[in-house]
Structures are given as C-alpha cells and as structure tokens.
N, C-alpha and C positions, 0 to 999 in steps of 0.2 A: 585405626588404620596406621600401620607402622611406616617408618620411613623407607624401607625397601620396597613396600608396594606402591607408595607414592612415585617412587623413582622408576618403577617398571612400567608406568603407563606411557605411551606414545603421546606427549604433550604436544608435539609440533603440530598436530592436526587442529588445535586451538590456537595457532599463532595468529591469524586474524583478530579474534577475540582478546587475546593478550594484548596485541598492540592497541586496540580500541583502549582497553582499561588501562594502559599505561598512559596513553595520551590524556584520558581524563584526570587520571591522578596528578600528573604533570600540569594540566591546566588549572585544576582546583588550587594547587599549591603555588602557581605563579600568580593567579589573580589574588591569592591571600597576602602575599608578600611584595607584590608590586605596587609601586607609588600610585597614588590615584591620579596623579597627572599624566602618567603612561596610556597611551591609547590601547585600549583592551582589544582593537581589531587584531593585533599581532596574535593574540590568542586563537582567533578565528583562523588566520594562516597556519598556524601549528596543527589546530586541529585538522585542517584540510589535508595537511602533510601526513597526519597519521593516518586518514582515511584511504590516502594513494597508497601509502606503505601497506595496510591491510589488505587492499585490492591486490597490490602485487603479489603479497604472500598467498593469497586465495589462489590466484592463478597458477602459482608454483605447485599447488595441491591437486590441480587438475589432472585427471587421469589415473587416478589411485581408485583401488577397489573400496568398497564400504568398510570403514574401520570405526570401531567404538571403543571409548574408554570410561573409566568411573562407573564400572558395572553396567555398561550399556545405556547411561543415562544421557551420554553426549555421543552421537553419531556423525560421521562425514561420510555423507553419499553424494551421489549425483544430483539428488534433489536438493540438499542442503547447498551445495557448491553454486548450483545454478542460480538459485533464488537469492543468495547471499551475494551474488555477481550483482543482480538489481538493485539489492538494498544499498550496496556501497556505491555503485554509480548515483543512485537517487540521492543519498546523502552527500555525496561530494558537490552535487549541483545546487541542493538546498544550502549547503554552507556557503556558496558562492552568492546565492542570494541573500544570506543572512548577514554576511559581511558588508554588504551594501545597504542594509536595512538602515534608515535614519528617521524615525518617527519624530513628530513635532515637539513632543516633550523630553525627547531624548532616552537613551539607553546606557548612558555612561555609568550610572551606579550599578547596574546589574549586567552588565554585556557580558563578563567574564561567565556568569551562570548561563547565560542565553546559548554559549557555544558547547560548555561541556554537559548540560542538560540534553542537548540534541544528541551528543556521542553517548550518552547513557541511554537514550531511547534506542539509538542504534543498536547497542550492544543488545538489549533487551529483544529486539527482532532478530537479530542474528542467532541468539541462542534458542528463540523459538523454532528457528528453520533447522537447528541441528538437535533438538530435544528428542531423545528416544524415551522418556519418561514423563509422566503427568507432572511429577514435582517441579523438574527443571523447566518445562514447558509453562507451567503457571508463573514460576518465577520471572521468566523471560517476558511473560505477558504483562505482569504487573509493574516491571522494570520500564517497559514501553510505556504503559498506561500512565503511571504516576509521573515520569517526566513529562509526558505530554500534558498532562491538567497543570502542571506549574509553567510550561512554556505557554500554553492558552492565556494565562493570566499575567505574565510577566510585566505587562504594561501596568503597573500598579497605580498610576494616575489616569488611566482611561477607563471609563465606565463600562464600554464595551467590552473590554478585555477582562474585565472582572466578572461581568455576567457571563461571558462565554465560559470561563474557568469553572463557575460555580455549577453551569447546566452541564458541562462536561463531566465533573467530579460525581454530580448525582447520577446521571445516566450510566457513566463508567461503573459506579458502585453497584448499580442495580444488574448492570450485565455481567460483572464478575461474580456476583453471587448466584445468579442462576447458573452460570457456566460451571462454577465451582461445585454445586450441588449436584449437577448431572453427572460431573465426574466423580462424585463420590459413590453415586450408585454404581458405576462401572467399578470402581476399586472394591467395593462391598460384596459384589457378584464374582470377581474374578480373585481377589485376594492379593494382587498386585498393581504396582503403577507402571510398570515397564509396558510400552506400547505393543511390542510383539509379544511378549507374554501375555497379555490381553488378548491380542488376536487368536492366539493359540488355543486359549482356554474357552474363549465365547464360541468357538466353532463346536465345542462338545456339548454345548448347554441344550437340552432336550425340552426341559420343564417348560409349559406354556407361561406359568407365572414369571419366570426369569426373563424369557423373550419380551413379555410385557413392559418388566422394569426396564431392560435395555432400550426398549422403544421409547419409553418414558426419557430415560436418559439422553437418548438421541436428539430429541425434540429440545430439551432444556439445554444442552450444548450448543446446539444449533441456533436457538433463540438468542442465547448470550452472545455468541460470535456474531450473529446478525446486528446486534449493536454496535460491535467493534467496526464493521465494515460499512456500516449504514445503509442497511437494506430495508425497504418498508416491509411492516409498518413500525419499525424500530428506528427509524432515520430522524426523527423529528429534533433531535440535538443538533444535527450537522449544520443546518444553515445558520443558526445563531453562533455557534461555535466558529464555524468559518469566517463569519462577518466579523466578529469581534477579535478574534485573536489576530496576533501580528501575520502580517502577510507571508514570511519564511515558514510559520509554524503552520497556516493553513495549508501551503505547499506541500510541507511534511506530513501532514494528517491525510492529505488527498492521496499521495502517491505511496510514500514509503510504509505508513502505517496502514493503509489498506492492503499494499503487498503482505504485509507481515499478517494481517488478519486472514487473507487468503491462504497463506502457508498454513496457518493453524488449522483452518478448516480441513484442508487437504490431509494434513499429517493425522489428525484425530479420525475424521470420517472415514477415510480411506484404507487406514489400517487397523482401526477396530472395528468398526461397523460394516465394512463392505461384505465380510464372508460370514455374518452372522445368519444361521436360517431362522426361518420364521416359525416353522410348525416341527422342528427336528431335523436330524443330519440329512442332507441331500435335497432340502427343500429350498425354494427361492430365498435369496438373500435378502436380510431387511433392508438394506441400503436400495437395493432396487425397487422394492415395494414402495418406499417413501419418495421415490423420484417425482412424482405427481405432485406432491408438497413442496418440493424445493422449485420445480417448474412454475408451480402458482406463485410461489414467493418471488421467484424472478419476473414472471410477468407482471405482478403488483409494483415491483420496485421501478421497472422500465417505465410503465404508465405514469406512475406518481411523479417520479423524477422528471420525466420530460414535460408532462402537462403543466406541473406547478412551476416550472423553469419559465414558462412562457410569460409569467404576470411578474416576473422580477424586474427591479430597475437598479438593484446594488448589483454589482458585477461579481463580488465574492459571494453573493447568495445565489447568483445565477449558476456560478462554477460549483456551489455546494451542489446544487439540484443536478447539475450534469453530472458530478462526482456518484450522486446516488443512483442515476441512471446507469452509468458506465459499471457499477456494482451489480445491476441487474443483469447487465450483459455478461459478465462474468460468472453470475450464478447459472445463466444458461450451460456455460461449459460445464460446472457441476453436475447440472440436473442431466444433461446428455451423458456423461460417463462413459464417453467414447474411448476408442484406444489411443486417441491424440490428446487427451485431457491435459497432460502436463505440458506438451509443447505449445497447445493452443492457449492454455492459461500463462505460461511463460512468455510467450511472444506478445499477447495482449497487453500485459501489465508493463513490459518493455516498451511498447509504443506508448502506450498511456503515460509511462514515466517521462518520456521525452516531450509529448505533445503537450501535457499539462503543467510540466515544470517551466517549459518555455514561456507559455501564456501566463503564468504567474510572475516570471520575471518582468514581463512587460506591463502586467498590472501593477506591481510593486512600483515602477518606474513612474507610471503615469498618476497613481493616486497619491503618491508622495510629492508630486510636482504641483498638481491641482488641489490637493487637499481634499479631495472628494472621491468617493466610491462609486458614483453614479455613472451608468452606462452612458449619459450623455457627454462625459468627458472626454470620451473616444472620439467625438464629433471632430471632423476635420485632421485626423490624424495623418493621412495621407499626404496632405498639404504641409503639415508642420514636420513630420518625419516619417517620408516615405519608406526608408528601410524597416522601421518598426513596424509600421502599418501592414508591409508585404509578409513580414515574419509572424505576426500575429493572425494573418489570414492563412499562413499554411498551417499554424496550430488548430485554427478553428476548422478549416476544411478537413483536417486529419480526426478532429474530435467528431466531426459530423459523418465521417467515413466516405469522403470523396475519394474515388480512384487517383492513383498517383500517390497515395499518402500511406504512411504505416498503418494508420487507424482503418482505412478501408481494407487492408490483408488482414488486420486483426479480425475485423467483424465478419470477413469473408470465411476466415478459419472457423469461427464459431457456428456459421451457418451451416457449413459442410459438416463439421463435427456432429451438430445436432440432427442431420438429416440421414448421415449413414449408419446410425445405429437402428436397433431393432427394439421396439417400435419407434418410427421416425417421429420426431417432435414437432409436426407441422404446424400445429396451432401457436407453439412457442416462437416457432420462427417467425411466423406471420405477425404476431405481435411485435417481435423485435424488429421486423421491417417497417412495420407502421409507426413505432415510436421513434424510430431512426428518421423517418421522414418528418414527424412532429418536431424533431430536435433541430432540424434545418431552419425553422422560425425564429428561434431564438439565437441559435448561431449566426444566421446571416443577419439577424437584427443588429448585431455588435458590427458586422462588416458594412452594413449599411451606414452605420455611424460613420465610420473610419473613411469610407471612401465616398460617400454622396450626400453627407450633411456638412453644412458650413460649420467652421470652428468658431466657437463662442470668444476666443481669444488667440488672435493669429499671432501675438508677440510672444507667446509661451514657447520656449526652446527647450528641448529635451537634451541633457548632457549624460551621455551613456557612461555609467562606471565600468571599469575594466571587468568586473567580476560579472555583473549581468550581460555584458558584451559577450563574455566566452559561453554563459549558459544559453543565451538566444542563439549564439552561432551554432554551437554544439546540437542543440536539440533540433533546430531547423535542419541542417545536415543529417542527422540520424532520422527524422521523420521522413524526409524524403527519399533518403537512401535505402532504408527498410520499407518504402512504398514501391520504389522502382525495381529494387533487387531483394526481395525478402528471403530468398535462398542464401544470401551471406549469413543472416542471423540463424535459419533454420539448419542449414549446413554446420554452422559451428555448434548449434546445440547438439545435433544428433552424432557430429563426429567426436565430440568430447564428452558426452554425458551418458552414452549406452542407453539411449531412450529411457532413461531413468529406470532400468531394469532391475536395479539393486535396491529399490525402494522397501520392498519387503524383506529384504534378506537381513 
C-alpha cells in the first residue's frame, strides 16, 4: 500500500479511536519517565480528559452517512456511533470510579498500568463496534479480552484477584478458540473475511451440506460469544471473576465489556446469518429457525442468574448473578428479532450502564471503608449516610424494573418487542416476568439491610470522594430521567441515527 493510497483514506472517521490511542501512548510514556514519588492519579485524570475528547469528536461525526475506509474493514454507521456513545460514557464513569479506588495493599506500583489498560480495553471495544471485517473484529475482541485479563489480576498481592485472573484467562481462551473456529468455517465457505461480502455470498448457497456447516458455524460463534457476555450455561467464570477483580474492573466487565459483547453478537449474527436460506434460495432464513435455541438460552440465563443470586452473601457475587440475569433479558431482545431490536438493545444497555455503575460506585465506597464485601455491611446505611442509601435504592429499584426508573422502561420495551413479533414469544415473556419477580427478593434484601437493619458500627462515617460523587449523581439523574421521560433518549436515538437503516449498507 503506497503513501498516496494511505492519504486517500478519510481518516477523520477514526478520530475517536486515534484520540484514545494517542492518550494510551502518552500515559504509558509518562508512567515510564515520571518519578515514583509523583501520584499516578494524574494519569487517571488525563485518561478521563482523553475519553471526553473522544466523546466530543464522536458527537461531531453524528449525522454522516455510512462511511468505510481501509477496504471496508472499518465502517462508521449509525450502529457504530450509537454504541460507541454508550462505550465512551461508560468508560468515563468507570475511570472516575478507578481514580477513587484505594485497596488496602495499595496500587502505587502499578496504578499507571491500571489506567492505560482500561483505555486499551475501551479501544478494542470501539474497534469491534466499527469492524466491517472478521479480522479487525477479532483483533478488537482480543485487545479488549487481554487487557481485561490483566486488569482482573492487577492486585498482585491479593489472592482473590490472582484467582479471578486465572479463571478469566482459561475461560476466555476457550471461548476465543470456539469463536474463531466458527469464524473459520464461514471464511472457508465464502472465501472472504468482509462481513457484507459474506452476507452477499451466503444468500446464494443452495447445497444442504454448506447450509449445515453454516449452522454449525453459527452455533460455535454464538457459544463462544455467550462466554463473553456470561449467559448460562457459559457463565460459571463470572461470579469468581467479579468477586476477585478490583471493583472498577468488575464495573467495567459488567457494563462496558458486556455492551461490547452484544455489539459483536449483533454485528456477526445479523449481518452474516440473518439472510441465510436453510433449503435453498427463497426458504426460511437460518437465523429465524434458530430463534428457539436463542430463546431457550435466554430463559436458562434468566432463571439461573436470578435463582442462584438468592443464596449470595457477597455483594459483588450477587451483582455478578444479577449481571448474568440481565444478559438473559438482553438475549430476549436478540431472540425476538423485532423491528425495534436495535432501539430496544441500545436503550436497555444505556439504562443498565447508569444503574449498575452507580451501584458499583457505592459498593466500592462501602467495601473499602468496612474492609468487607458482605451484604450485611449495608446494614443501617440509611442512618449513617441517608443520601447514599437513597441513591442505592434508586439503582436497585431500576435493576428490579420498578416503574419510574429507566430499568422499568427498558424491560417494558423488551416485553413489547417480544410480543409484537410473529409468532409472539409468550413463554419467554412469561419466564422473564416470573424471574423479574424472583429478583425482587435479593434486590429488596439489600434494601432491607440499608433501611430496616441496625448498623453494626454507627461510628463509621463515609467520606464521599469527588469522583464517586459525580458518578453517583450522574447515574441517579439519568436513571430517573430516562424512567419518567424515556422519549428524551428514544427521540435522540431516532432523530440522529436513522433507525440504524444503514446497518446493512
């Protein structure tokens, strides 16, 4: 590729990625040459400034038609912009949580890595959302995954962190192997790694053996990605990793990494597999025929996540199983494949971003102050810190799907999307309603501790760091705003992203 060809590309559509990459490079160099006595939290604030700069540049790209560079390996369409918006907002809030993170053994020796590894993982997720090719998509996935493995075990002197990193690496390696094996089948049958070229080629396949191999590839890719988003029965790594990893890393995995996983699922499944005929041209698409399998996985995930959460005493393990259940709700969106799939998925991931990151900000504050992650440590929180207790109650009510919160609107959208399709998923919706009711028991169990149980130590006072205060305030405001006025978000989405009509262009 000569210089003239390189200069002919419209590199401006990659401005957000270039900003993040530049900040990663800057932070790594500063961390290398700064004196050990200098507080590395400065790097955290620089990283946050970089994320906000990338967010501003992304907003400036809104309204453009679908554009591609590097021979269609990188594409900027409404889907990419909308989900990058969630990734950047989530990463900014995680950074504020990370800056305030102070484990007992300290992070002074490797706090610099803590920040630019977060940015590297974010860059991988952003690349995934704009990938138009299996190769760049897989590179983005691995950049996100490898950075997450290191972050999970960054507390080198903490056995729980070491254990979580090991389990995460083993399970992540298995899922990556299965995913890339499935991708290799699709490549072998189509002769290309470009997603849209694959989509155009598979429509013409008529040989039943080829269709069988594509079906096998679909299941391998879907199983591999199910590990990434922690859906049952591929969820077993999540509770241990969530418990052992540093709290900001747990928050990142539960929100930003999960969002990236569903971006990948939609990109691959909807582009490559949606129009594959099962018995020759004109027959029912393959993805429509496997809806029942996706629905079964969604039902199992909702049931296992919510039922097992009932027995948890550790707050981070409880939120791990809550995250598994939330993945089940999101799989209902994929299984229904309604006309509102993108809108419903985007809104629920946005609502989950705010309510979950706000909860983790409070969890980090309490666990650091008390030195324990037991749910009993929340006892009497309303008497010791009423504002924190009320904020946590807002997040819990939203996670439970109580009216007046963003979580309720998100679940309502999922219900409606599953019921308006033909045939309607009545059984799946019934399971979703039943498991949502089950979730009330463990969510409200935390609220009982906060409001109705006496505190073990009334003398403990909580000093709220500025970063955590901003996260909690923003998340409470957004959770309530999108619960009472959801049209603000939906009108913004529909007015700026053309209902994702350019997704297949």
